[in-house]
Every structure is written in structure tokens, then in C-alpha cells.
N, C-alpha and C positions, 0 to 999 in steps of 0.2 A: 304387399311387398315397399307399392311404392307410395302410398299413401302419408306425409308429413313429410317427406326426401326430396330432394331436388334430383332430378334425370340429372345421368351422368353418365357416358361411355369411357371416359377414361381411365377407370380401370380394367375395363377388358381390353386395350391397345397394348400389343409388345411394346419392346425396348426400342429406343428413336434412332437403333441402327438396325432395324428390322426395313426391309424391301417388300415387295407388293405382294411374292407370295406368303409369306410371313404376316403380312398383314392381313390377307386375305382367309389366311385361317382362322387370325387370332378373331376376325368380324363374324365367323358364322357360329360363334359362341357368344355375340354381345347381347347384353340382357339391360344395358344401359337405359331403358324407357321401356314402356310397357307396350309398344309396337309388334314386340319380338314373340308375343304370346300368340298372336292371331294371323301373323304372316305365318307362308309356307317356309321361308330361308332367307339370312341374308341376302340383298343382293349387293356384292360388292358390286366398285369402279372395275371399268373392262377397256382396255385397250392398248398402247404402246409404253412402255415405263417411262421412255428418252421423247412422250410426248413434247412437241412446241405449243401446239393447241390442248387447253383443257375446257368441254365441254359439260358446263355442271345443271344436273336437271335436279329436275324437283323432287321424287319420292320413283319407285317403279310401281310399275301400275300392275295389272292382272295376269298378266302374258310373262313379264316380265318375273316376278314373283314365282311364277308356275315351273319357269325356266331357269331362273337364277343368273338372270345376266342384263343389264339395263339395255335398254331403247331395240327391242327384238318386236315391239308391238308395233301398231302402224305409226305411233310417232316416229319409230326411230326409221321406217322406211322414207318417211318426209325427210328427217335429218340428214340422213345419209344420201339419199339424191340431191340437197339444198347443199350441201356441203362440195359433192363434185360439180356443179353449176356455180359456185364462189370459188369456184378452184384451189381447195384443199383438197387433199389427200388424206381422206378419211383412215387410213393407214399409220397416219401422223398424228392422230389423236389417242386422248385418255377422257373415259366419260364416267365419271360419280355421277353421286346422286349427294343431296343436300341429308335426305334422309333413307337408310340403307333400309328401313324393311316398309313393304306396303301396307296402308292406312285406308281404310277402307270400312263403308257401311252395306246391311244388305236390307232392302225395305220390305216392309211386313208382305209375306206372302209371296215372294221372288228370292230365287236362288243367285243371282247375279251379283257379283259385288260390286260397289259401285265406290269409284274413286272419292275418297276424302282429304282436302288440304290438311297437310301435319299441322300441330299446334308452334308454339312460339316454344313451348316446353321440349316440344320433340325435336327441331331442328335446332336449338341449343345444345340438348344434348347428343345431339348425334353429331356436331361439327368439330369433338376432337379428331374424328376418322376424317374428316374433310382436310383439316389440315395438315393433316398427318401426309394423305396424297398429295397436297401442293409440294411440302417438302420432300418429298421422294421424289416425284416426274420432276419438281421446275418446270416450269411451263412458261414460253414466252409471254402467251395468250391465256387470259382464263374467259371465258365467254360464258354468259349466265342466261340459262334458256329460263325464261318466266319469272313471274312475279315472286315466288316463294325463293326461288335459287338468288334476284336480284338482291329482297329483303334480307337474307342469310348473310351476305355479303356485304352489301350497305348502309342498310337500317333499316326500319318499319317506314319511313318515308318514299323508301324510292317507288318509282313506278314507273313502268314501263314505255309506256306511251310519251313520257316526255326526256326518258335518260337513253333509249335506246339507239344503237347504230354509232355512237361518240365514243371512241377510244377516254375512256375514267381512268383519273390516278386508282392505284390497288391502295385501298383500304386497311390502314394499320388494323382496325377493329378486329379482323380476321384471324390476327395472329402474329407475334413477335416478327417470327422465321416464316410463314407462310409465302409471301411474298417475295422472296430472292429470286432476283430475275427477271420476275414479272414484269412487262413494258406496259401494261394496263389491263383495265379492265373492259369487255366490252358487253350490253347486255342488247337482249333480243326478244320477241315472244318464246314460250314453247312449241317446239312442232306440234304438239297435238292442237293446237289453234287452225290449223290447216284446214286438215278434214273437219274441222266441226263450223269452218264459216259458210255463210253460203253461196258468197262467191269466193272461190277458194283462190285461185291465179293470185291476185292484187294480193293477198296475205300471203302467198307463200312468195311473188316477189319481193315483199320487203323482206321476208328472212334472208332472202339470198341476197340482198343487198345489205341487210347489216351483215352477215356472215365474208362480204367480199371486205368491208372492212379490216375482217382481222386479215385474210389473203395480202390483205395491202401491208399491213405493222408487220407481218414477216415478211413477205420480199424486200421494205424497206432494208431489216436486219438483215438481211441477206444481201444485200446490194444487187436482187436480181429482178427490184422493179422496173415494168416496161411501162413506156407510153402510147 
């Protein structure tokens, strides 16, 4: 079905006037790339439609694929805690993924599904959904969680270690009208890096420090920044 043609989710998107419920319904039937064939279901973004912060992850994990919601596994627990410690209300956020289907491998002789990073073709195919999310939610600040999200937004030369924690200008490459009202982009590590680390506490503190930059941008915008 996909051999010899470009992966593209665009034909599965609803009209530009659709809001999040209509987009979520349409995304459930997306077959813009082969990832939908092995995934349990589409995992669409979740959160407030008028969120001031959009946190973009890489792709659904095993638990997200089974439950149909983003960040419901261990990484989600870390993210919610870090948002609170950084002074960001999780209820004021919206969380989509770069890719809406779980991509994985199953090692020979085992049953557990192991996360596999999506390819460039797959992230490019799914970009129309992300652009539509950005247009509808219109966040003030966008956060790229991890290398895959950062590269999808900023290009293949992006490196988390070099560009994290700084307010970066919105990249035009994402879409002509995707960044209307966005004050900037902040990149940080993916929350899943915390439980994987040998010394978790400094890794977690770094995540919180990056998210505090987000909180400062929001507070400054609203004139409520404190000293």
C-alpha cells in the first residue's frame, strides 16, 4: 500500500474549521503511514484546548498505546511532577506527540514491545496533525520534549545538549501559520530519561530547571512575574 509513495497524513485531516474533538475523531482513522497497522489505536493529543503551554512528545509508549492517551506511563508521572515543581499548572497544558501511533519492535523469543524511534518519513507524514494542533490550541510557549520532538520542529541538526533550556525563536519550517501567537520554543530532555538515568536526581533537576524557563515566559507575559 505504501511502497513507492510518500507517507502523508494530510488526506485524513478534517477541514480547517474543525476543533479538537473533530480532529481527534478524524485521527482515529488516520492511515497516513504504516505505523497504524501494528498500533492498538491512534493516541491523539490531550489537555486544554486553550492551553498556554504545549508540550510535544515523541510518540506514544506501550501504556499510551493501550489506553489511548498520551503520557499515562512512567514518563507521564515524571512530567506531571516536574511541571508542578516548575510552577506550571498541568491543567493549563496540551500534550500531543510528533507521531500519533506507537512504533516498536518485539525481540525474538520475547513478548514485550520495545520502543523504536520513528523515522524521518514517519514524523514528516504525521506533521500535518501537529500543525493542526498548534493552529487550534494557539499556545504561548511550545516545549519540545526530547531529541525526536526537537528535530521535528528545529531540523536534523538539533541537539538537546546544546539547545535545551533557552527560549528559541519559532521555526518557520513547521508551518506558515502554525506559530501565530507563539512566543518561542524551549527544548528539554524527554521525561523518560529520568527513570533511565543512573543518578536520577540531577537529571530530574535539569528537567525542572528547563520547565521553569517556560513558567517565567508565561509569567512575564501576564505581568505576574515575581522577584
